[in-house]
C-alpha positions, 0 to 999 in steps of 0.5 A, spaced: 136 612 217 134 619 214 129 616 210 133 610 207 131 603 207 134 599 213 138 593 214 133 588 215 134 585 209 141 584 210 142 582 217 138 578 222 137 582 228 136 580 235 135 586 240 136 584 247 134 590 253 139 589 259 136 590 266 135 598 266 136 598 274 135 605 277 142 608 280 145 614 283 145 620 279 152 622 276 156 626 282 159 630 276 157 632 269 163 630 266 162 626 259 162 618 260 160 612 256 152 611 256 151 607 263 157 609 266 157 613 273 162 616 277 159 615 284 165 618 288 172 620 288 178 622 293 185 621 293 184 613 295 180 611 289 174 612 285 167 608 285 164 607 279 158 604 277 156 601 270 148 599 268 148 596 262 145 600 256 141 596 251 145 592 247 144 588 240 146 582 237 147 582 230 148 575 225 153 576 220 154 572 214 161 573 213 167 570 208 170 566 214 163 564 217 157 566 220 158 570 227 154 574 232 156 581 233 154 584 240 154 592 240 152 597 245 150 604 242 156 609 244 161 604 246 167 601 243 169 593 243 175 589 244 180 589 239 184 583 240 186 580 234 182 573 233 178 574 240 171 576 241 169 583 239 165 584 246 163 591 247 167 595 252 166 602 256 172 605 256 174 612 260 180 615 263 181 616 270 186 621 273 190 618 279 195 622 283 202 623 280 206 616 280 200 612 284 199 605 283 192 602 281 188 596 283 181 594 282 176 591 287 169 589 284 164 591 289 157 588 286 155 584 280 148 582 278 149 578 272 146 572 268 147 567 262 145 568 255 146 564 249 151 567 244 154 562 239 160 564 235 161 571 237 165 575 232 172 575 232 176 582 232 180 582 225 187 581 224 191 582 217 193 576 213 198 578 208 202 575 202 210 573 203 212 580 201 208 584 206 205 588 201 198 586 200 194 586 206 187 583 207 183 584 213 180 577 216 176 576 222 179 569 224 178 566 230 184 564 235 182 556 236 185 556 243 180 562 245 174 559 242 175 552 245 176 554 252 171 554 257 173 560 260 170 567 259 173 572 255 175 577 257 177 574 264 175 580 268 169 585 268 173 591 269 181 592 267 186 597 267 190 599 261 197 602 260 198 609 265 199 615 261 201 622 262 197 628 259 200 634 260 199 635 268 195 629 269 197 622 270 191 618 267 189 610 266 184 607 261 179 603 265 175 598 261 169 595 263 166 589 259 159 587 262 159 581 256 164 576 257 163 570 251 164 563 252 165 561 245 166 553 247 159 553 250 155 558 246 154 562 252 156 569 255 156 572 262 152 578 262 152 583 267 146 588 268 150 592 273 157 592 276 159 597 281 167 597 282 172 601 286 179 603 283 184 604 288 190 609 288 196 607 292 202 611 293 203 617 289 205 624 290 201 630 292 200 634 285 197 641 285 193 645 280 196 648 274 194 654 270 193 650 263 187 653 259 189 648 253 190 642 257 184 644 262 179 644 256 181 637 254 181 634 261 174 636 262 171 633 256 176 626 257 177 625 264 171 622 268 174 625 275 176 631 272 174 635 278 179 632 283 184 631 278 185 638 276 188 639 283 193 633 282 197 635 276 204 635 276 209 638 271 216 636 274 221 636 268 225 630 266 232 629 269 234 632 262 230 635 257 236 635 252 239 642 253 246 643 252 251 648 253 255 652 248 261 649 245 263 654 241 261 659 236 264 655 230 262 649 227 267 644 224 265 639 219 268 633 218 266 628 212 272 623 212 276 619 218 283 622 218 288 628 221 285 635 220 289 641 220 287 648 221 291 654 220 292 661 221 289 662 214 283 657 215 281 661 221 282 668 218 278 665 212 272 663 217 272 671 219 276 669 225 282 674 228 287 669 229 291 674 233 286 675 238 286 667 240 290 664 246 292 658 243 293 654 250 285 656 250 283 653 244 278 647 245 275 642 240 269 638 242 264 633 239 258 630 241 258 634 248 265 631 249 272 635 248 277 631 245 285 632 246 288 636 240 295 638 238 297 645 237 303 646 233 308 652 233 309 657 239 303 656 243 306 660 249 306 667 246 298 668 247 297 669 240 295 665 234 300 666 229 301 665 222 306 659 224 301 656 228 296 650 227 291 645 230 291 638 229 286 633 231 283 626 229 276 627 226 271 621 224 265 622 220 258 621 223 257 614 226 250 611 228 248 607 234 245 601 230 247 603 223 254 604 221 254 611 219 249 616 222 242 615 220 241 623 218 247 626 215 254 623 213 258 629 216 260 630 223 260 636 227 265 638 231 265 645 235 271 650 236 272 654 242 277 658 245 278 663 251 277 661 259 281 655 261 286 651 257 284 646 252 285 639 252 291 636 249 294 630 246 300 628 250 307 626 248 309 619 249 316 617 247 318 611 243 321 606 247 328 602 244 326 595 244 320 591 242 318 585 238 318 586 230 312 585 226 311 585 219 303 585 218 297 585 221 289 584 220 286 590 217 278 591 217 274 594 212 267 595 211 263 596 205 256 598 206 252 601 200 245 604 201 241 603 195 234 600 197 230 602 202 225 597 205 220 598 211 220 591 213 213 590 216 215 583 220 220 585 225 219 586 232 216 593 233 221 595 239 227 593 234 232 598 232 232 596 224 237 599 219 232 600 213 237 601 208 240 595 204 245 594 199 241 589 194 236 584 194 238 577 192 232 573 190 232 565 188 228 566 182 229 573 179 236 575 181 239 569 184 247 571 184 251 577 185 259 578 184 263 583 188 270 584 187 274 586 193 279 592 194 283 591 199 289 596 200 295 594 202 293 586 202 299 581 203 297 574 201 299 569 207 298 562 206 299 560 213 293 565 215 286 565 215 282 571 212 275 573 215 268 575 212 263 577 216 256 579 212 249 581 214 243 579 211 235 581 212 229 577 210 225 580 205 219 575 204 215 572 210 218 565 209 221 559 214 227 558 210 232 564 207 238 560 205 245 564 202 252 562 200 258 566 199 264 564 196 271 567 196 274 565 190 270 559 189 272 557 197 265 556 200 266 561 206 259 562 208 252 558 208 246 561 212 239 559 213 234 564 217 227 565 217 222 571 216 224 578 216 230 577 221 237 579 221 243 575 221 250 576 221 254 571 219 262 569 220 266 566 215 273 564 214 278 563 208 284 560 208 290 564 205 291 559 200 285 562 196 286 569 197 288 573 190 293 578 190 288 583 188 291 584 181 286 583 175 289 576 173 288 574 181 282 578 184 278 577 190 271 575 188 265 574 193 259 571 190 253 571 193 248 566 191 240 565 193 239 558 193 233 555 190 227 555 194 220 558 194 220 565 195 227 565 198 228 573 197 233 577 202 237 583 202 245 584 203 246 589 208 253 590 209 260 586 209 266 586 213 273 583 211 279 582 215 285 581 211 292 581 212 296 587 210 303 590 211 305 597 215 306 601 208 302 607 208 297 609 202 296 616 201 301 618 207 296 615 212 295 608 215 290 606 221 294 600 224 294 595 230 298 589 232 297 583 229 291 579 232 295 573 234 300 577 238 299 577 246 299 584 249 306 587 249 311 592 247 311 592 239 316 595 234 312 598 228 315 600 221 311 604 217 314 605 210 311 609 204 311 616 207 313 622 203 315 626 209 317 621 215 320 626 219 314 630 220 309 625 220 304 624 226 303 618 229 297 618 234 295 612 239 288 613 238 286 609 244 290 612 249 290 619 246 298 619 246 302 622 240 308 618 239 315 622 239 322 621 238 321 615 232 327 612 228 327 615 221 330 611 215 329 613 208 321 613 207 320 609 213 318 611 220 319 606 226 317 606 233 316 601 239 310 602 244 306 597 249 300 595 245 294 591 247 288 588 242 284 594 243 290 599 241 289 603 235 294 607 232 294 612 226 300 615 222 299 621 217 304 625 213 303 632 212 300 631 205 294 627 208 292 632 213 285 635 211 282 642 212 275 642 214 270 647 213 269 652 218 262 655 219 260 661 224 254 659 228 249 664 228 247 664 236 240 662 238 237 661 245 231 656 245 234 652 250 234 658 255 227 659 259 226 666 258 221 664 252 214 664 253 210 660 247 203 658 246 205 656 239 212 653 236 213 654 229 219 650 227 221 651 220 227 649 215 231 655 214 229 656 206 222 658 209 223 662 215 222 669 211 215 667 208 213 664 215 214 670 218 208 673 216 204 667 218 207 667 225 205 675 225 198 673 224 198 669 230 202 674 235 197 679 232 191 675 235 194 675 242 197 668 241 205 667 243 208 664 237 215 663 236 218 662 229 224 657 230 229 655 225 230 647 225 238 648 224 238 652 231 235 646 234 240 641 232 246 646 234 242 647 241 240 640 242 244 635 238 251 638 238 249 640 231 247 634 228 241 633 224 236 629 228 229 628 230 231 628 237 233 636 237 225 637 235 223 633 241 227 636 246 225 643 244 218 641 245 219 638 251 224 643 254 219 649 252 213 645 255 216 644 262 221 650 262 218 656 258 214 661 261 207 659 263 202 657 260 205 651 257 206 650 249 200 648 246 201 648 238 207 645 234 207 646 226 213 643 222 214 647 216 218 643 211 217 636 207 220 630 210 223 624 207 226 617 209 232 618 205 235 623 210 242 623 206 239 623 199 242 616 197 237 616 192 237 621 186 230 621 185 228 622 193 225 628 196 229 633 200 228 632 208 227 639 210 224 637 217 225 630 219 219 626 221 220 621 227 219 614 224 217 608 227 215 600 226 208 599 225 204 592 226 204 588 219 206 594 215 213 596 217 216 603 218 212 609 217 212 616 219 209 620 224 210 627 228 206 625 234 212 623 237 214 630 238 209 632 242 208 626 247 213 629 252 210 628 259 211 620 259 213 614 256 207 613 252 204 616 245 199 620 248 200 627 245 201 633 250 200 638 244 197 639 238 201 638 232 201 639 224 206 640 218 206 644 212 209 638 207 212 644 203 218 643 198 219 650 196 217 657 197 211 657 192 208 651 196 209 655 203 206 661 200 200 657 198 199 654 205 200 661 208 195 664 203 190 659 204 190 659 211 190 666 212 183 666 207 180 661 211 181 664 218 180 671 216 175 672 209 173 665 208 166 666 204 160 665 207 154 660 205 151 653 206 158 650 204 160 651 211 154 646 213 156 641 208 159 634 210 161 630 204 161 622 205 165 617 201 166 610 201 171 606 198 168 599 198 169 593 193 165 588 197 158 588 199 160 586 206 165 592 207 159 597 204 155 595 209 160 597 215 162 603 211 155 606 210 152 604 217 158 608 220 156 614 216 149 613 219 152 612 226 156 618 226 150 622 224 146 619 229 151 620 235 152 627 233 145 630 234 144 633 227 137 634 225 133 629 222 132 632 216 140 633 215 142 629 209 149 630 207 151 628 200 155 622 199 159 618 194 159 611 194 164 606 190 159 601 192 153 602 196 149 598 200 142 596 199 138 602 201 143 607 198 144 606 191 142 613 189 149 615 192 153 610 187 158 615 184 165 615 182 171 621 182 167 625 177 161 625 182 165 626 188 169 632 185 163 635 183 161 635 190 167 638 193 167 643 187 160 646 191 164 647 197 164 643 204 166 644 211 169 636 211 170 631 206 170 624 210 172 618 207 171 611 209 174 605 206 180 602 202 185 606 199 192 607 197 197 613 198 195 616 192 188 614 191 181 613 194 176 608 191 173 615 189 178 620 188 186 620 186 191 625 186 190 627 179 183 628 180 185 633 186 189 637 181 183 638 177 178 641 183 175 648 183 172 649 189 176 656 190 176 658 198 171 653 200 176 649 203 174 643 207 177 639 212 179 632 209 179 626 213 181 619 211 179 613 215 183 608 211 190 605 210 196 609 208 193 615 205 197 619 211 203 617 208 207 624 207 215 622 207 218 622 201 212 622 197 206 626 194 200 623 196 193 624 197 194 629 203 199 633 200 196 634 194 189 636 197 193 641 201 198 644 197 193 645 191 193 653 189 186 656 189 182 649 192 183 643 195 183 642 202 185 647 208 187 641 212 188 633 212 188 628 217 189 620 216 193 615 218 200 613 215 200 605 216 194 599 216 188 601 219 183 596 221 176 598 220 173 598 227 179 602 230 178 607 224 171 607 225 172 609 233 177 614 232 172 617 226 167 618 231 171 621 237 173 626 232 166 627 229 164 628 237 169 633 238 167 637 232 160 637 232 157 636 239 158 642 242 159 647 236 159 653 236 159 654 243 166 650 243 169 651 236 175 646 235 182 648 232 184 642 227 190 640 232 185 640 238 180 636 235 185 631 232 189 631 239 183 630 243 180 624 239 187 620 240 186 621 247 179 619 247 181 613 243 187 611 248 181 611 253 177 606 250 184 602 249 182 598 243 187 592 243 193 596 242 192 603 241 199 605 240 199 605 232 193 608 231 195 614 236 202 615 233 200 614 225 194 619 224 198 625 222 195 632 221 197 636 215 195 643 215 195 648 221 193 645 228 192 652 230 187 654 225 179 654 228 175 649 224 169 653 220 162 650 221 155 652 221 150 648 224 145 646 219 138 649 219 132 648 214 133 655 211 140 654 210 140 650 204 143 650 198 141 656 194 136 655 188 135 662 186 139 664 179 144 670 180 141 677 179 144 681 173 143 688 173 145 692 166 146 699 167 149 705 162 153 710 166 149 717 166 143 714 164 139 711 170 133 710 166 136 706 161 131 701 158 132 696 152 132 699 145 134 706 148 140 710 145 147 710 148 152 716 145 159 714 143 163 712 146 159 707 148 159 705 155 155 700 159 156 695 164 153 689 168 153 688 176 152 681 178 150 678 185 149 671 188 149 670 195 152 663 194 157 665 190 159 665 182 161 660 178 166 664 173 167 658 168 160 659 166 160 666 164 159 667 157 158 674 153 156 676 146 156 683 143 152 683 136 151 689 131 144 688 128 143 693 124 147 699 121 145 706 121 142 706 114 137 700 117 141 695 113 142 688 117 149 687 119 149 681 124 157 681 126 158 679 133 164 678 138 163 672 143 167 671 149 167 665 154 171 665 161 177 660 161 181 659 168 187 665 168 184 669 162 183 676 162 178 681 160 176 681 152 178 688 149 174 694 151 171 690 157 174 691 164 172 686 170 172 687 177 173 680 179 169 677 185 171 679 192 173 675 197 166 672 198 166 670 191 159 673 190 159 679 186 162 681 179 162 687 175 163 688 168 164 694 164 165 696 157 167 702 153 169 703 146 166 707 139 161 703 136 158 704 129 151 707 128 145 703 128 142 697 133 146 693 137 145 687 142 149 685 148 148 678 151 151 674 157 150 668 162 152 666 168 151 661 173 152 661 181 157 656 185 151 651 185 150 651 178 143 654 179 142 658 172 145 660 168 141 666 168 141 670 162 141 677 160 139 680 153 139 687 151 139 692 145 141 699 144 142 704 139 147 709 137 147 715 132 152 719 128 151 726 127 143 726 127 140 729 133 133 725 134 127 725 139 123 719 140 117 716 143 115 722 147 109 721 152 107 723 159 104 719 164 099 718 167 095 722 161 090 724 163 093 727 170 090 730 176 096 733 179 103 731 177 105 727 170 112 725 168 114 727 161 119 722 158 123 721 151 129 718 148 135 722 145 140 720 140 145 724 143 146 729 149 143 735 148 140 741 152 132 740 152 127 745 153 120 743 155 114 748 153 107 747 155 101 751 152 094 752 152 090 749 146 089 757 144 097 758 144 098 761 150 105 759 154 104 757 161 110 754 163 117 753 161 122 747 163 129 747 162 133 741 163 140 738 160 138 731 158 143 725 156 143 720 150 138 715 151 131 715 156 130 721 159 124 723 164 122 729 167 117 731 173 111 736 171 107 738 177 101 741 173 102 748 175 104 755 171 110 759 171 106 763 177 105 756 181 098 756 180 095 749 179 093 749 171 085 749 170 082 742 167 083 742 160 087 740 154 094 742 154 100 742 149 107 740 150 113 742 146 120 738 147 126 742 144 133 739 143 139 743 142 146 741 140 150 746 137 147 748 130 142 742 131 135 743 133 129 738 133 123 739 136 116 735 137 109 737 140 104 732 144 098 733 148 096 732 155 090 733 159 089 735 166 082 733 170 080 733 177 
């Protein structure tokens, strides 16, 4: 346990060694759980042998009671809620495509052991509002009281799935089967079994580098499986033919007119169109239209026009289409003639009618609710009208608007209302009164939906005037936690055949049998030119009778026959948009990487896609709107994205697509019902999750080869809302890939726990140790930890957000959080803390094994805040968007860890592949129901980016050397403190530290100590680095390079005479130091001075160095004399202000060595009319 105390003070541990029987060696060296060996495999089946590894029984004193936990190192455990969590070895077997499987147990060597009260798998207990969840280990009484072993069999097979070309089944081996009622367990020390394959197709080898590397590490019988692959496209991958070059947007039900002018305004040349060939389609189906004018002349003329009946977009399980209100129709022409609505003449005789029962629906989408207690397979409308609560909002009044209402006291009026429970209670109860008449009373349970029908006598109906309105009163009757939602209402009311705003949608009276009916439609502004269409038979009624403002006709009508009358004043003009053609539904493309972006971000992402193409990866940049046009008839839909990925996988040129990136944030408020919602740039796929409700996940987009959640490609998302955020992620990704700074940060993993109870801390902390132990890190490797509540032995890691921020600021390859959390917080960090991080380009991969922190739809949570932070934060984020069980989070954490660290650097992983492979490994374990875990874990970031990691070594630890600071004066290589510097003064500092520099620690001070006359001055200028600041006056900075380890500072200015000091300090990235520099220098005005002349060595044998200081640049001559005054050598050198050094070789002007003795050297400095000189002695000896 890396030098820390063990858990013996907390746990009572019993270690039992299973019988380690000698057995066959593996035939193929594919990774498998400890103790699992593949003996043989062919197309008929596979023989597998299990030899029980060492197992451990740990007594746990928990809130729910005292339990015994059985575990095997490297194995998973059953996770069926409330049932014993016995160990299981899970692995994947590939089977021939389409084959069925069965199990034959060939040999079992077993014994019975004592196992009292085995630990039950956790479940969630929640409050009535489904908002607060507590993980509880509560045993199911029926399981713990039975005398039968659990599980029922030694070996079982989970749900078959497809991973790319491989048809796989998870096999689960459970050698310890608990019998809780007797306090015993059956333990198999050896199990030999056969998995039989029956039926199936031949399959073949498929070249697929991405899939092969994953299959090799995940499928036990990979050697055989690689020849059983199959890639047969589904019957339809969602592609569609072109339905025209122009989209027609329709946002209301009614008659639409397109004129010559409308076509011209849309950029179309109407005269080039043969009217007979005009076609309009919606949802892939051509609709019949009517062309007015002369349709036979082959040209669309100014008098021609198009009429069609259009509707806004409808949903499947919702009244309105979920993702947009506007419907998309397509306009086309040319080729065959288009479909036309046929004329049908009014007949002379029919039964006169005066009123019919109209229906109007009111549905106001104002509240979004995730509904955590609905069946997971149920299609649920999550947008509700309002919440009724017996305590807080018990009653709601709604005034009905019923156009054309007639009050018939001998008729009944209908009320249909839809409700859905909010709280988890047995009895929801509502009453609905219409003008004080009790129309509805209903009772239902939980979060179920209920549609209730009521009928009201005509004697209670008001005429709709202010004095006599029609009022509905909804009441949540008194009852504890009686809280529910009103979804929609539908009113069936009697109305006359008078048009309103020149339109009328009508039918025969509901109490009339099918017959010929005569209708009289009044209130028309232009009855002679009013269109009446039979919407059921697609017929246009002609030859009606006209009298004043009334149009009448007779037609055969059934209960299903609907008519629509529209005068010319009501005809609407749709918006016509030219479609920019794309061909993503063709098979001509080849892609390794699909980058699907909202149109707003396309230009910025071109650079990103270019990087991948330059690196040899086939990257396609795709506008999401093109997918709507090609795959979902122009309607916004997640189905379009799925269809593109599936189509690309099966039909694009080989090898198949491997990576998908979505560029744009998502929102569950697809249509902007709430003014405060986020924009839904690229929709996600929402689905129900266990006891949490609807959540967002992109995993569905890449589960393209089977009806299962196993991802076939790696997927990530840039959850951006504007171009600036796109640029942040493009820049961070580019730096991470190409110029990330080196250093020990690449070997750092920061662990943090979010425990609020000791029992949680024990689990979380032991998880960290297991991760480190199973990944073969060296024993000395002791990564930083910040624990909100440490378990015994780990008290030194107690910390909070300040400590975790400090660790992240030092840089890390990964931040691994385990514990309780919310969307915007961990126990040790919050979104506000993230915005204050200063880790620069040392960007970690942040993974969070907790609840909710992977939620990204219509929110800015932990993940988005981490990766969108400029100049710091994280490079990618992986977490789940719903409830996370401790044990399932632990295992998927282990699988991710194993992928990233077990074989690095020989097998470096991309973020996408590491996370996708972890999901496949989790499917192999089949821990309870794995669907939620696989679907809810979401990657925010670039899935194609390779994770940066360097294996730690003892020499590669955090540097403890202070930064190196070198002070220099240009042109004075020998400057030393106290020397002269000529005006204008120039000097600089070169700073370096291999661990990087911490600019926030930089401080400088320039001080005038003494003036030219020797008088004290002591005037200083101070400067401290602040983020975003520029260099102070007279200084220039060459800021840290891409590695962040060097800095250059230069100064230039005229300074007054006298003595000056310059002081600075700076620390490195790990806050070593700060290192300080302090130097002095002097400036002189008009005076030329020679100071400190000397030679060294003195006496000298062969050579000596003559040194001196000059107050200004000058021409210098050095003359050497004997003591008798004879000149023996002249040295002429131009010298500079400050310290100077000149080498003398000990020879006279003829090159002969000087004789031993004493010599004089005179230094003469000349600058214009200034001249100074000084004389010193030197001694020559042998």
